C-alpha positions as CSV (number, residue, x, y, z in Angstrom):
1,X,13.8,3.4,-31.3
2,X,12.3,6.0,-33.6
3,X,11.2,8.1,-30.5
4,X,11.7,7.8,-26.9
5,X,9.1,5.8,-25.1
6,X,7.8,7.1,-21.8
7,X,5.2,5.7,-19.2
8,X,3.5,7.5,-16.7
9,X,3.6,5.4,-13.3
10,X,1.4,6.4,-10.5
11,X,4.1,5.8,-8.0
12,X,7.3,7.2,-9.6
13,X,5.9,9.5,-12.4
14,X,7.6,9.2,-15.9
15,X,9.6,6.2,-16.6
16,X,11.7,6.1,-19.8
17,X,12.2,2.9,-21.7
18,X,15.8,2.9,-22.2
19,X,16.5,0.7,-25.2
20,X,15.1,-0.8,-28.3
21,X,15.6,-4.3,-26.9
22,X,13.8,-3.4,-23.6
23,X,10.9,-2.0,-25.7
24,X,10.8,-5.2,-27.7
25,X,10.5,-7.2,-24.6
26,X,7.8,-5.1,-22.9
27,X,5.8,-5.2,-26.3
28,X,6.1,-9.1,-26.4
29,X,2.9,-11.1,-25.7
30,X,4.6,-12.9,-22.8
31,X,5.2,-9.7,-21.1
32,X,2.0,-8.0,-22.1
33,X,0.3,-10.8,-20.5
34,X,1.2,-9.5,-17.1
35,X,-1.3,-6.7,-17.5
36,X,-3.9,-9.5,-16.9
37,X,-2.4,-10.7,-13.8
38,X,-2.9,-8.8,-10.6
39,X,-0.1,-8.2,-8.4
40,X,-1.8,-9.1,-5.1
41,X,-4.2,-11.9,-6.3
42,X,-7.3,-11.7,-4.2
43,X,-6.2,-9.1,-1.8
44,X,-8.7,-6.7,-3.3
45,X,-11.4,-8.5,-1.3
46,X,-9.8,-6.8,1.8
47,X,-8.3,-3.7,0.0
48,X,-10.4,-2.6,-2.8
49,X,-7.7,-0.5,-4.3
50,X,-5.4,-3.5,-4.7
51,X,-6.0,-3.8,-8.4
52,X,-2.5,-3.1,-9.8
53,X,-0.8,-5.7,-12.0
54,X,2.4,-7.6,-12.4
55,X,3.2,-5.4,-15.4
56,X,3.0,-2.3,-13.1
57,X,5.4,-3.9,-10.8
58,X,7.8,-5.1,-13.4
59,X,8.2,-1.6,-15.1
60,X,8.5,-0.1,-11.8
61,X,11.3,-2.5,-10.7
62,X,13.1,-1.8,-13.9
63,X,12.9,2.0,-13.3
64,X,14.4,1.4,-9.6
65,X,17.1,-0.7,-11.1
66,X,18.2,2.2,-13.3
67,X,18.3,4.7,-10.6
68,X,20.2,2.2,-8.5
69,X,22.9,1.6,-11.2
70,X,23.2,5.2,-11.9
71,X,24.0,5.7,-8.4
72,X,26.6,3.0,-8.2
73,X,28.2,4.5,-11.2
74,X,28.5,7.8,-9.5
75,X,30.1,6.0,-6.5
76,X,32.8,4.6,-8.8
77,X,31.4,1.0,-9.8
78,X,32.3,0.5,-13.3
79,X,29.5,-0.9,-15.4
80,X,29.4,-1.6,-19.1
81,X,26.3,-0.5,-21.1
82,X,26.0,-4.2,-21.7
83,X,25.9,-5.1,-18.0
84,X,23.6,-2.2,-17.4
85,X,21.1,-3.3,-20.0
86,X,21.3,-6.9,-18.9
87,X,20.4,-5.9,-15.2
88,X,17.5,-3.8,-16.3
89,X,16.2,-7.0,-18.4
90,X,16.9,-9.5,-15.5
91,X,14.7,-7.4,-13.1
92,X,12.2,-6.5,-15.8
93,X,11.6,-10.3,-16.3
94,X,11.9,-11.6,-12.8
95,X,8.2,-12.2,-12.4
96,X,7.5,-13.3,-16.1
97,X,6.8,-16.9,-14.9
98,X,3.9,-15.8,-12.5
99,X,0.5,-17.5,-13.3
100,X,-3.1,-16.5,-12.6
101,X,-3.6,-14.9,-9.2
102,X,0.2,-14.8,-8.7
103,X,1.0,-17.3,-5.9
104,X,-2.4,-18.7,-5.2
105,X,-2.4,-21.4,-7.9
106,X,1.2,-22.6,-7.8
107,X,0.4,-25.6,-6.0
108,X,-3.0,-26.4,-7.3
109,X,-3.3,-25.7,-11.0
110,X,0.4,-27.0,-11.2
111,X,2.2,-29.6,-9.2
112,X,4.5,-27.3,-7.2
113,X,6.2,-25.4,-10.0
114,X,7.6,-22.2,-8.5
115,X,7.2,-19.2,-10.4
116,X,11.0,-18.5,-10.3
117,X,11.5,-21.7,-12.3
118,X,9.0,-20.8,-14.8
119,X,10.6,-17.2,-15.1
120,X,13.7,-18.8,-15.9
121,X,12.3,-21.1,-18.5
122,X,10.5,-18.1,-20.1
123,X,13.7,-16.0,-20.3
124,X,15.4,-18.9,-22.0
125,X,12.5,-19.0,-24.5
126,X,12.6,-15.3,-25.1
127,X,16.4,-15.6,-25.5
128,X,15.9,-18.1,-28.3
129,X,13.3,-16.0,-29.9
130,X,15.4,-12.7,-29.8
131,X,18.5,-14.5,-31.2
132,X,20.4,-14.9,-27.9
133,X,20.4,-11.2,-27.0
134,X,19.3,-12.1,-23.3
135,X,22.5,-14.2,-22.7
136,X,23.9,-11.9,-20.2
137,X,20.6,-11.2,-18.5
138,X,20.2,-14.9,-18.2
139,X,23.6,-15.4,-16.5
140,X,22.7,-12.5,-13.9
141,X,19.3,-14.1,-13.3
142,X,20.8,-17.5,-12.6
143,X,23.7,-15.9,-10.4
144,X,26.2,-17.3,-12.9
145,X,27.8,-13.9,-13.6
146,X,31.0,-13.1,-11.8
147,X,29.8,-9.7,-10.5
148,X,27.6,-11.1,-7.8
149,X,26.0,-7.7,-6.8
150,X,24.1,-7.7,-10.0
151,X,22.1,-10.9,-9.0
152,X,21.7,-9.5,-5.5
153,X,20.0,-6.6,-7.0
154,X,17.6,-8.9,-8.6
155,X,17.1,-11.5,-6.0
156,X,18.2,-11.1,-2.2
157,X,16.7,-9.9,1.0
158,X,17.3,-6.3,-0.1
159,X,16.6,-6.5,-3.8
160,X,14.9,-4.1,-6.2
161,X,11.9,-6.5,-6.4
162,X,11.1,-5.8,-2.7
163,X,11.8,-2.1,-2.9
164,X,9.3,-1.7,-5.6
165,X,6.4,-4.0,-4.5
166,X,6.5,-2.7,-1.0
167,X,6.1,0.9,-2.2
168,X,3.7,0.0,-4.7
169,X,1.5,-2.2,-2.6
170,X,1.3,0.4,0.1
171,X,0.2,2.9,-2.4
172,X,-2.5,0.9,-3.9
173,X,-3.7,-0.8,-0.5
174,X,-3.6,2.4,1.5
175,X,-1.5,0.6,4.2
176,X,0.9,3.4,5.0
177,X,2.4,1.6,7.9
178,X,4.6,-0.5,5.4
179,X,6.0,2.7,3.8
180,X,9.8,2.3,3.1
181,X,12.6,4.8,2.4
182,X,13.4,3.3,-0.9
183,X,15.3,6.5,-2.1
184,X,17.3,6.6,1.0
185,X,18.2,2.9,0.7
186,X,19.2,3.1,-2.8
187,X,21.4,6.1,-2.2
188,X,23.2,4.1,0.6
189,X,23.9,1.2,-1.6
190,X,27.5,0.4,-2.7
191,X,29.6,-2.3,-4.1
192,X,32.6,-3.9,-2.0
193,X,34.4,-6.9,-3.5
194,X,31.7,-7.4,-6.2
195,X,29.2,-7.8,-3.3
196,X,26.2,-5.5,-2.5
197,X,26.7,-3.5,0.6
198,X,24.9,-0.7,2.6
199,X,26.9,2.3,3.9
200,X,26.6,2.1,7.9
201,X,24.7,5.4,7.9
202,X,21.9,3.7,6.2
203,X,21.4,1.0,8.9
204,X,18.3,2.4,10.4
205,X,16.7,2.5,6.9
206,X,17.3,-1.1,6.6
207,X,15.8,-1.8,10.0
208,X,12.8,0.3,8.9
209,X,12.6,-1.7,5.7
210,X,12.6,-5.0,7.4
211,X,10.1,-4.0,9.9
212,X,7.9,-2.7,7.2
213,X,8.0,-5.6,5.2
214,X,7.1,-7.9,8.1
215,X,4.1,-5.8,8.9
216,X,2.9,-5.9,5.3
217,X,3.1,-9.7,5.3
218,X,0.6,-9.9,8.3
219,X,-1.6,-6.9,7.3
220,X,-1.8,-7.4,3.6
221,X,-0.1,-10.4,2.2
222,X,-1.2,-12.9,4.9
223,X,-4.3,-11.0,5.9
224,X,-6.7,-13.7,7.1
225,X,-9.5,-12.8,4.5
226,X,-7.0,-13.2,1.8
227,X,-5.9,-16.6,3.1
228,X,-9.5,-17.7,3.2
229,X,-10.2,-16.5,-0.5
230,X,-7.0,-18.2,-1.7
231,X,-8.1,-21.5,0.0
232,X,-11.5,-21.4,-1.6
233,X,-9.7,-20.8,-5.1
234,X,-7.3,-23.5,-4.4
235,X,-10.2,-26.0,-3.6
236,X,-12.2,-24.8,-6.6
237,X,-9.5,-25.5,-8.9
238,X,-8.9,-29.0,-7.4
239,X,-12.7,-29.8,-7.9
240,X,-12.4,-28.5,-11.5
241,X,-9.2,-30.7,-12.1
242,X,-11.1,-33.7,-10.5
243,X,-14.0,-33.4,-12.9
244,X,-12.0,-32.7,-15.9
245,X,-9.8,-35.6,-15.4
246,X,-12.9,-37.8,-14.8
247,X,-13.9,-36.9,-18.3
248,X,-16.4,-34.1,-17.6
249,X,-16.3,-31.3,-20.2
250,X,-16.1,-27.9,-18.4
251,X,-16.9,-24.5,-19.9
252,X,-13.4,-23.1,-19.9
253,X,-10.9,-21.5,-22.2
254,X,-8.6,-23.8,-24.2
255,X,-5.5,-22.8,-22.2
256,X,-7.4,-23.5,-18.9
257,X,-8.6,-26.8,-20.1
258,X,-5.2,-27.8,-21.1
259,X,-4.0,-27.6,-17.5
260,X,-7.1,-29.0,-15.8
261,X,-6.8,-32.3,-18.0
262,X,-3.3,-33.0,-16.9
263,X,-1.0,-32.8,-13.9
264,X,2.2,-30.9,-14.9
265,X,5.4,-30.7,-12.9
266,X,8.6,-28.8,-13.6
267,X,10.2,-31.7,-15.6
268,X,7.2,-31.5,-17.9
269,X,7.8,-27.9,-18.5
270,X,11.4,-28.6,-19.3
271,X,10.8,-31.4,-21.7
272,X,7.9,-29.9,-23.7
273,X,7.9,-26.3,-24.7
274,X,4.2,-26.5,-25.7
275,X,3.3,-26.7,-22.1
276,X,5.2,-23.4,-21.3
277,X,3.6,-21.8,-24.3
278,X,0.2,-22.7,-23.2
279,X,1.0,-21.5,-19.6
280,X,2.0,-18.2,-20.9
281,X,-1.2,-17.7,-22.5
282,X,-3.0,-18.1,-19.3
283,X,-4.1,-15.2,-17.1
284,X,-6.6,-14.0,-14.5
285,X,-9.3,-13.6,-17.0
286,X,-9.3,-17.5,-17.9
287,X,-10.2,-18.2,-14.1
288,X,-12.6,-15.4,-13.7
289,X,-14.5,-16.3,-16.9
290,X,-14.7,-19.9,-15.9
291,X,-16.0,-19.0,-12.4
292,X,-18.8,-17.0,-14.0
293,X,-19.8,-19.9,-16.1
294,X,-19.5,-22.3,-13.2
295,X,-22.0,-20.4,-11.0
296,X,-24.7,-22.5,-12.4
297,X,-23.1,-25.8,-13.0
298,X,-24.7,-28.9,-12.2
299,X,-21.8,-29.9,-9.9
300,X,-22.7,-28.5,-6.5
301,X,-19.1,-28.1,-5.4
302,X,-18.2,-26.1,-8.5
303,X,-21.5,-24.2,-8.3
304,X,-21.3,-23.1,-4.7
305,X,-17.7,-22.1,-4.4
306,X,-18.1,-20.1,-7.6
307,X,-21.2,-18.2,-6.3
308,X,-19.5,-17.6,-3.1
309,X,-16.5,-15.9,-5.0
310,X,-18.7,-13.8,-7.2
311,X,-20.7,-12.6,-4.1
312,X,-17.7,-12.5,-1.7
313,X,-19.4,-15.0,0.6
314,X,-16.0,-16.3,1.8
315,X,-15.2,-19.2,4.1
316,X,-15.3,-18.1,7.7
317,X,-11.5,-18.4,8.9
318,X,-10.0,-18.5,12.6
319,X,-6.4,-17.7,12.7
320,X,-4.6,-18.4,16.0
321,X,-1.0,-18.6,17.2
322,X,-1.1,-22.0,18.6
323,X,-1.7,-25.1,16.5
324,X,-4.9,-26.9,16.6
325,X,-4.8,-30.6,17.9
326,X,-5.9,-33.4,15.5
327,X,-8.8,-33.9,17.8
328,X,-9.9,-30.3,17.5
329,X,-9.5,-30.5,13.7
330,X,-11.5,-33.6,13.3
331,X,-14.3,-32.3,15.6
332,X,-14.5,-29.0,13.6
333,X,-14.4,-31.0,10.2
334,X,-17.2,-33.3,11.5
335,X,-19.3,-30.5,12.5
336,X,-18.9,-28.7,9.4
337,X,-19.8,-31.7,7.3
338,X,-23.0,-32.3,9.3
339,X,-23.9,-28.7,9.1
340,X,-23.5,-28.3,5.3
341,X,-25.2,-31.8,5.0
342,X,-22.6,-33.0,2.4
343,X,-20.9,-36.4,1.7
344,X,-17.8,-37.0,3.7
345,X,-15.7,-37.4,0.5
346,X,-16.5,-33.7,-0.4
347,X,-16.0,-32.0,3.1
348,X,-12.2,-31.2,2.0
349,X,-13.5,-28.8,-0.6
350,X,-15.3,-26.7,2.1
351,X,-13.0,-27.1,5.0
352,X,-9.2,-26.4,5.1
353,X,-6.6,-26.0,7.7
354,X,-2.9,-25.2,7.5
355,X,-0.1,-22.8,8.7
356,X,1.2,-19.5,7.3
357,X,4.5,-18.1,8.4
358,X,6.4,-15.0,8.3
359,X,10.0,-13.6,8.9
360,X,11.6,-10.3,8.9
361,X,15.3,-11.3,8.4
362,X,17.0,-14.6,7.3
363,X,20.6,-14.5,8.6
364,X,21.8,-17.1,5.9
365,X,20.9,-14.6,3.2
366,X,22.6,-11.7,4.8
367,X,22.4,-7.9,4.1
368,X,26.0,-6.6,4.5
369,X,26.8,-3.4,6.1
370,X,30.0,-1.5,5.2
371,X,31.3,0.2,8.3
372,X,33.2,3.5,8.1
373,X,36.4,1.6,8.8
374,X,35.7,-0.4,5.5
375,X,34.7,-3.6,7.3
376,X,31.8,-5.7,5.9
377,X,29.3,-7.0,8.5
378,X,25.9,-8.8,8.8
379,X,23.1,-6.1,9.6
380,X,22.2,-8.1,12.7
381,X,25.7,-7.6,14.1
382,X,26.7,-4.1,12.8
383,X,25.0,-2.2,15.4
384,X,22.7,-2.4,18.5
385,X,19.6,-3.3,16.7
386,X,17.6,-5.8,18.8
387,X,14.7,-5.5,16.5
388,X,16.6,-7.2,13.6
389,X,17.5,-10.0,15.8
390,X,13.8,-10.5,16.9
391,X,12.8,-10.4,13.2
392,X,15.2,-13.3,12.5
393,X,12.7,-15.6,14.3
394,X,10.2,-17.3,12.0
395,X,6.6,-16.6,13.2
396,X,3.9,-19.1,12.5
397,X,0.1,-19.0,12.6
398,X,-2.4,-21.7,12.3
399,X,-5.8,-21.4,10.6
400,X,-9.1,-23.3,9.9
401,X,-11.4,-22.0,7.4
402,X,-14.9,-23.5,6.3
403,X,-17.9,-22.7,4.4
404,X,-20.7,-21.0,6.4
405,X,-23.6,-22.3,4.1
406,X,-24.4,-23.8,0.8
407,X,-27.2,-23.9,-1.9
408,X,-27.5,-27.6,-2.2
409,X,-28.7,-29.6,-5.1
410,X,-26.7,-32.8,-4.9
């Protein structure tokens, strides 16, 4: 680089872009697209400050990765400059495959294509375009590199991704209860037999981290209003796909229309690079632009849900601990249909039910504690921490959400 590039991040302050290759990646259209995808999707309907983007998060994660690797080097872990740069690239690109509104449309606009798979395909595409310079980053990302701790820093229950998004999401939502001691956790990280471990004196920081993440899920990521808004958006996209595939011309961008007219699964992305390239031109603006145009559409489903979105007239949601019986669901569904005075064939666009789940710690993907005697143990067994054992239980909540009223012109 002719001159050192520095970004000013609201969470960490000044962040240095450490190499020409990383600057080239950040400057690439695929990465710049992340500026137009919000990190928390529709969560700003609950927390107005939650307007930060995937771009913010990726840059922040790269910064934390550099601090972590520097700390590991100080503790005696040998890292080549190639490994160092590749780890930074792997975490920088870990979310490159996210689509509009992050998680909300993975199972409506596409047919169950996880963003992790799209991130992998995108890194492979970038690697081709950059002459194979991302080969080691790809191996780390796919957990095919022999030094396993590098992949664990990118993707695990205690990865750099989580350390950044928890701090960043707390900052922008104002939910201080989710605050974690990321600096302390990074200082306690070490490597034992090429596996990531936490020094025993950092065990209570890990307990706090797991508790904070669990709290953030219920208070932010799975907040009932966010769940309701996401279900509305999913139903809206499903209706748009139904109309587009029936031959109706909808006012949308070319990229959005491409995905409305066809149902693409993961194998389609793997076989046809054009599909991935179209996806990597799609962002939140395509969806919001369409919603604004649909607010006066002749189709009453498209029109009503679009107007609800633009005025924040969200579906009423009931979130409970015990599942609803089939009889209860059918009764609520029938009453909603009669209240809204719509055909039975359309009720599923205005009535949704389902389950959300949350956990604090999964023992199968363990966090390892390095004891003072040099023994490596699962964090749940390393000390008397009953909270971690409790957090291993997956907690489910059940919801019903439905439209409160419609502007009908059938």
